[in-house]
C-alpha positions, 0 to 999 in steps of 0.5 A, a space after each residue: 144354486 149360484 152356478 143357476 143364479 149366474 144362469 139367471 143373471 146372465 139371462 137378465 143381464 143380456 136382455 137389459 143390454 146393460 153395456 155393450 162389448 163394442 170390441 173383442 181384439 187379439 193382441 200377440 202379448 200380454 199386458 200386464 197394467 193399463 190405464 184410460 186417459 180421464 180426459 181423452 179417448 186414450 188407453 195406455 198398455 203395459 206389455 211384459 217386456 215393458 214396451 208402452 202402447 198408447 192406442 185410441 177408442 178405436 184401437 188406433 195405436 198412436 205410439 209405442 215405446 220402449 224405455 229400456 227398463 222394467 216398468 212397475 207403475 203408469 199414471 195419467 195426469 187429472 189434464 189427460 196430457 201427461 203420462 208417467 211411467 215408474 221403473 224398477 230402478 226409481 226413475 220417473 218417465 214423462 211423456 207428454 201426448 198432447 201438449 196445449 199452448 195455449 190453455 191459460 194459466 195465473 201465473 206468467 213466465 216473464 222470461 221469455 220476453 227477454 231471452 229467447 228460447 233457452 239453450 239445450 244440452 251441447 251434441 257431441 260432435 259426429 254422433 247422426 240422428 240413428 245414434 240418438 235414442 229415448 233417453 236424447 229425446 226425453 232431454 229436449 222435451 224436458 224444458 217442455 214440462 218444466 216451462 208451465 206456462 202450458 201446464 196446468 198445475 198439477 202433483 205427482 205423488 211416487 212411491 218406491 221399496 224404500 217406503 217413501 212417498 216423493 210429491 214432485 210439482 209437475 213431475 219435476 220438481 220435489 216438494 215434499 217427502 213423507 216415509 210410508 209403505 205404501 200399497 196405493 194412493 190418491 191426491 185428491 183434485 182440490 190437492 186439500 187430502 191424500 188417501 193413502 193405502 200401507 203397511 205397517 205396525 202400529 206403536 203408540 199413535 196419537 190416536 190409538 195407546 195401545 202397541 199393535 204387533 201384527 203388521 196390518 194394512 192402515 188406510 191414512 188419511 193426510 192434509 195436503 191443504 198447503 199444496 191448495 193454500 199455497 198453489 200460486 207461490 208454489 207455481 212460480 218457485 218451481 216452474 223457476 227451479 225446475 227450469 234452473 235445474 235444467 239450464 244448471 245440466 246445461 251448463 254442466 255438459 256444456 263445460 264438460 264437452 269443452 276439454 275433450 274438443 281441446 284436449 284432442 287438439 292440444 295432444 295432436 300439438 303436444 305429440 307433435 311438438 315434443 320432437 324437439 327436445 328429444 333433437 336439442 338433446 340428441 344433439 349435445 345443446 343444453 337450450 330449450 324449445 323457447 331458446 330455439 324459437 327465439 334464437 330463430 325469430 331475431 335471425 340469432 342462428 337455426 340450429 341443427 336440431 330446429 333445422 332437422 325438427 322443422 323440416 323433417 319432423 314436423 314439416 309443412 304437412 304436420 304444421 297446417 294438419 295441427 292450425 286445422 286442429 287447432 282451428 276446429 277445436 275453437 270453432 266448436 268451443 266458440 259455438 258450445 260458449 255462445 249457443 250453450 253456455 253463455 245463454 244459459 248461465 245469463 237465464 239462469 240469472 234473470 230466474 234466480 232474480 225473480 226467486 230472489 224478490 219471492 224470498 225477499 217477500 218474507 212475511 208472505 211466502 216463508 211458509 214455501 221455504 225460500 231463504 232469502 240468504 241462500 237464494 242471495 248466495 245461489 244469485 252471487 254464485 250465479 253472477 261470479 260464473 257469467 264473470 267467469 264465462 266471460 272471462 273463459 271466452 275472452 282467455 280462450 279467443 286470445 290463446 286461439 288467436 296467438 295460436 294462429 299467429 304462431 303457426 303462420 309465423 312457423 310456416 313462414 319459417 318451415 318453406 323459408 328452410 324448404 327453398 319454397 316461396 312465401 308469399 301467400 304466407 300472412 305476415 306474423 306480428 313477432 311480439 305475440 310470438 314472443 308471447 306465445 313462447 313465453 306462456 303457452 308452448 308449454 302451458 295451457 290456461 284454457 286447460 287451466 280454466 276447465 280443472 276443478 281444482 286449479 287456483 289461478 293468480 292474479 297480481 296485486 292491482 288485480 286484488 285491489 280493483 276486486 276489493 274497490 268494487 265490492 265497497 260500491 255493493 252487489 257482492 261480496 266474494 273477492 276471490 272469485 279470480 282464483 277459481 277457475 271455471 268449473 270450480 265456480 260451476 260447482 260452488 253455484 250447483 252447491 249452493 242452489 241445491 241448499 237453497 232448493 231443498 229448503 221448499 222441499 223441506 219445508 212442506 214436508 213439515 207441513 204434511 200430517 196425518 188427520 187420521 188413521 184406520 186399520 184395515 185388516 191384519 196381514 196374515 203372511 208376507 206375501 200379502 205385503 206385496 202391493 202387487 198382491 194386493 186389489 185396491 182402489 182409491 178415487 175422489 169425487 166432488 160433492 152433489 152440492 158443490 156447482 161446477 164454477 166453484 174454485 173450491 169444493 168439498 169431495 168425497 173418497 171412496 176407498 175399495 179393496 180385496 181382504 185376502 182370505 182369512 183376515 178378519 175371519 173374512 173369505 172373498 170378502 170386498 170392503 168399499 170405505 167412504 168418507 164423506 167429511 170435509 176436505 178442509 176440516 180435520 178427518 172425524 171417525 164420524 164422516 167415515 162409514 163401510 161396507 162388506 161385499 162377499 163374492 161367492 166361493 165359486 168365484 175369484 175377483 181378478 180386479 176392482 175399480 171405482 167408476 164415476 160416483 158410487 160405482 164399482 167395477 168388478 172382474 169376477 172369474 171363474 174356480 175351474 180346473 186349468 184344462 176347463 176354459 171357465 168363464 167370468 163376469 164383469 159386474 159394476 155395482 150401484 153403491 147406493 144399493 149398499 147400507 153404509 154403516 159408520 166407523 167407530 173405534 172406541 177401544 183398541 179391542 175393536 181396532 179394525 172396525 170391519 171386522 163386526 160388519 156382516 158382509 153381504 153375499 152379491 146377487 148379480 141381478 139387474 136391481 142391484 148393478 149391471 153385469 156382463 158374462 164373459 165366455 172366458 177367464 180374465 186376469 188383470 188389469 182392468 183399466 176403465 175410464 169414468 171420462 169416456 164411460 168404457 172399460 177394456 178387460 183383458 182376458 187369459 186367451 190374450 184378448 182385450 174386450 172394451 165395454 161400453 159401461 153406460 146405456 146413455 151414452 150414445 154418442 160414443 156408440 155411434 162413433 165407435 161403430 162408424 169407426 168400425 
């Protein structure tokens, strides 16, 4: 009977042409996830081997990336410009597919008025372009995301196996966190409400005075209005803070690269000049290397040990090789400092000054968590780091000049000992040679400034000058000269983490649960896996709301498949509608729903909410493995169903859907749009509400693209021309 009904529905559907098949394209790989771009004709797909493919509607491939990690989720930003990929190891990868730098935003970043483009991380010398991979490209792309002058304010909600949901502005700067073992999550476009499907047990909540030991799928409604109410402040704070964090990484990379560049040159210098003490000992003398060089400098004598060292062990070629290595290291250090380190700390200082201004307006901005004392501490730390960078730059320049002067003098001595002309050798400063022998021959002040635990000594006169400067105000740190450059950077990093944690903590405490609706009990451990549960959540603007309204009401829809046996139901789909005002506390009176029974001969493969009041279902025939089987794509109009108000009066009827009688799905054109597919289909179903298209993946590795609406004439013409 059901089979005859299906045949009749198929004939009627074909006659009415409810939606057209545009493509039936073979694909050489299995697709496990797919998402239509909400604003553009772009389809993103993830293959079994975790490659990400981006195609246009006409199946033109734009790009393919291989992150090298197992991808577990995929999501587009509301403006359709950024795609977020979740990986198995807890990372979120952001890719900008079509940046638009001309978009107007309410907050203008003033940094570009006073500074050139922010520096990027320095590259290690010797790498060619072929040595860089996707991770390196992402590092340079990060400033594009956190430079919010070209980004609309948006929030990424991400969850993981640890049972937490994190909120990140622009997908980069974390601003909140809640604990929940999620299956599906959706934040309304007006940022007022978060609908969350999660698994767990109810234990003495405010609305339920009873314990339920059975795990269940719950629908939670969270009040996230702080994101909307404090949008402008959050925009500014997140933009500045995310850029600061990016620049801190530039400083970290620069500081970690300098010791590598310098140590190679110093290792060569120590290796060559360590032969002199051994020669002195071999000749039975008790002098030091410094004494031998000073004797040579003042013309007292040239000992056999020093003569052998300069003429044989070191030689002119060896000395020139050391001088070249030190000079090359010096140029690289100066480049890193001038092109990366110094501009980074200066821009950080400017951005922190902007945040300090926000933090001082405590009466207006304290809700977002900026603490004035903490920001003042970070501001002073970056000020001291600016001083340390300048100090390091001057010390490095002095040391390199002293090395150059010393090598010039030694080269002249070597040529004299070898009876070679010295006309081409520049003159050396004897006083600077003495300073080198006293302070650099056996010491390394550059290395000292790059040691994390090194304490720098300075005289009492300098200490008194510092104390006098403190009296004039501006800073309170009187011991910054004792710290090395690395230690000062570590203090900046610690203080900035503490300061930027305050908005995160404050906003997390402002996200409250408005209401909780248990949907169905979980009868097996397998059902707890979010990958086994078919769910879809969407928000749609109310019909009474005008498009130009800055604040508007949204109706939320939750569609889910009920596991067989739960609520004594089999092969059923549940739909919940929340028609309440997003600005008020959730009441059960605003919730309504219905159940839909799918014929037992078919199984629901995937489902998705499509536009307002429409649901797309993929049904596949239950057939023997050796039979090809067939499938149906059904688009239902929810206006055709009667939504029953949900109520909860006692703990005994906690699962409100249980009392609903499931309406049998009738596949005819009066009920919705139906399309027969002559073979079985598999997840995922990708639906674009803005483009009116759906992509279905069949078990034969075919991608089927459909136009869902009959009135999409423009899209149909465009596709036919392209094909």
